[in-house]
C-alpha positions in Angstrom: -0.2 0.3 0.1 1.5 3.0 -0.8 0.7 6.3 1.1 0.4 10.0 -0.7 2.4 12.6 -0.6 1.0 16.2 -0.6 2.4 18.2 -3.7 5.4 19.5 -3.6 6.2 22.8 -4.5 7.3 22.7 -8.2 6.6 24.5 -11.6 3.2 22.8 -11.9 2.5 22.5 -8.7 -1.3 24.2 -7.5 0.2 26.4 -5.0 2.7 28.4 -6.6 2.8 31.7 -5.3 0.7 35.0 -7.4 3.6 37.1 -6.6 6.2 34.9 -8.9 3.6 35.4 -11.9 3.5 39.1 -11.0 7.6 39.1 -11.1 7.7 37.6 -14.4 4.9 39.8 -15.3 6.9 42.7 -14.4 10.3 41.7 -16.3 8.5 41.2 -19.6 7.3 45.0 -19.6 10.6 46.2 -18.4 12.8 43.5 -20.9 10.5 44.8 -23.8 10.4 48.4 -23.2 14.5 48.4 -23.2 13.9 46.3 -26.3 11.4 48.9 -28.2 13.6 51.9 -27.0 16.3 50.0 -28.7 14.7 49.6 -32.0 13.6 53.3 -31.9 17.1 54.3 -31.5 18.7 52.5 -34.4 16.2 53.1 -36.8 16.7 56.9 -36.3 20.4 56.7 -36.9 20.5 59.0 -33.9 17.9 61.8 -34.5 15.0 61.0 -32.1 12.1 60.1 -34.1 9.9 63.4 -34.9 7.2 63.9 -37.5 8.3 65.3 -41.5 6.9 67.2 -43.1 7.8 68.0 -46.9 6.8 71.3 -48.9 5.3 70.5 -52.3 6.3 74.1 -53.9 10.2 73.2 -53.0 10.6 70.2 -52.4 12.3 70.6 -49.0 12.1 67.8 -46.0 11.8 69.2 -42.7 12.3 67.4 -39.3 11.5 67.9 -36.3 13.5 66.3 -33.0 12.6 65.0 -29.6 14.3 68.4 -28.5 12.2 70.3 -30.4 14.8 71.2 -33.2 14.1 72.0 -36.7 15.9 71.3 -39.4 15.0 71.9 -43.1 17.0 69.8 -45.9 16.9 71.3 -49.4 16.0 69.3 -52.5 18.7 69.2 -54.8 18.1 71.6 -57.5 18.3 69.9 -60.9 20.9 70.7 -63.5 20.0 73.7 -66.4 19.5 70.6 -68.8 16.3 69.7 -67.3 15.0 72.9 -66.7 12.6 74.6 -69.4 12.8 78.4 -69.5 10.2 81.0 -71.3 11.6 84.7 -70.9 9.3 87.2 -71.4 9.8 90.8 -72.3 7.7 92.6 -70.0 11.2 95.7 -70.2 9.9 97.7 -73.0 12.9 97.0 -74.7 12.7 95.6 -78.0 14.3 92.2 -78.7 15.4 92.3 -75.4 13.7 88.4 -74.2 15.5 86.6 -77.4 18.9 88.4 -76.6 18.2 86.9 -72.6 16.6 83.6 -74.3 20.0 82.5 -76.4 22.2 83.3 -72.9 20.4 81.2 -71.3 20.4 78.4 -74.0 24.5 79.0 -73.8 24.4 78.8 -70.4 22.8 75.6 -70.7 18.8 75.6 -70.4 16.0 73.8 -72.2 14.1 77.1 -73.3 11.0 77.5 -75.2 10.7 81.0 -77.7 10.7 83.8 -76.2 7.2 85.9 -76.1 6.2 89.2 -74.6 4.7 90.3 -71.6 0.9 91.6 -71.3 -0.2 94.5 -73.7 0.6 97.2 -72.2 2.4 96.4 -68.7 6.0 96.8 -67.5 8.4 95.7 -65.0 11.1 97.5 -63.8 12.5 94.6 -61.5 12.8 91.0 -62.9 10.3 88.5 -61.5 10.9 84.8 -61.9 7.4 82.6 -61.6 8.0 78.6 -61.0 6.1 75.6 -61.3 5.4 73.2 -58.3 8.7 71.7 -57.3 11.2 73.8 -59.0 11.3 77.3 -56.0 15.6 75.9 -55.4 16.1 76.1 -59.3 13.8 79.4 -59.4 16.2 81.1 -56.7 19.1 79.5 -58.4 18.9 80.9 -61.7 17.5 84.2 -60.1 21.0 85.1 -58.5 22.2 84.0 -62.0 20.8 86.3 -63.8 21.1 88.9 -60.8 17.7 89.2 -60.4 16.5 89.9 -56.9 15.8 87.8 -55.1 12.4 88.9 -53.8 11.1 88.5 -57.6 10.7 84.9 -57.6 7.0 83.4 -56.6 5.6 80.6 -57.5 3.5 80.5 -60.9 -0.4 81.5 -60.1 -3.0 79.3 -61.6 -3.1 82.1 -64.4 0.1 83.2 -65.2 0.4 86.6 -66.7 1.9 85.2 -69.9 1.6 81.4 -70.9 4.6 79.1 -70.3 4.6 76.9 -73.0 5.5 74.0 -71.4 8.6 75.4 -68.8 8.7 75.3 -65.4 10.2 78.6 -65.0 8.9 82.2 -67.0 11.1 85.1 -66.8 9.1 88.3 -66.5 12.2 90.8 -68.0 11.9 93.7 -66.3 14.2 96.5 -67.2 16.6 96.0 -64.3 18.1 93.3 -66.8 16.8 93.9 -70.3 19.3 96.8 -70.2 16.5 99.5 -70.3 
């Protein structure tokens, strides 16, 4: 005849301590938090993850770090050969748009046939209008031409002249037309 023994304490014992289970769960949670933190740090390559915003007109990307700092990464500016430019004479100086178009072609830009600005309109300062995503290129062109930086603007829905497929429209004023 065998005598029955009381159950021993062990991993399958029905009398295991509830405190032991709580400790195991707490350890798993802490370990999980450390792993998530490590994954987040490695994914951001040293920069805390934050929202990213892209500006449609310029293509620039703005990142916000965990410290609240904002950094802007400029989109690379396209080469002149990748840009189509149209020059519109708004200076009143005869032939000025044709001369400037030839200069831009020699500088490597793609150009479309020069045109005249709106009838009766004359500009003192040259303006450069850009299609969406070409702001950097417009600023570079303004600098190359010696046009005022504050004359660079997004092309309106109804441009003053037909762009003719160009991404940049130079509204040539008297300041750069020689008049």
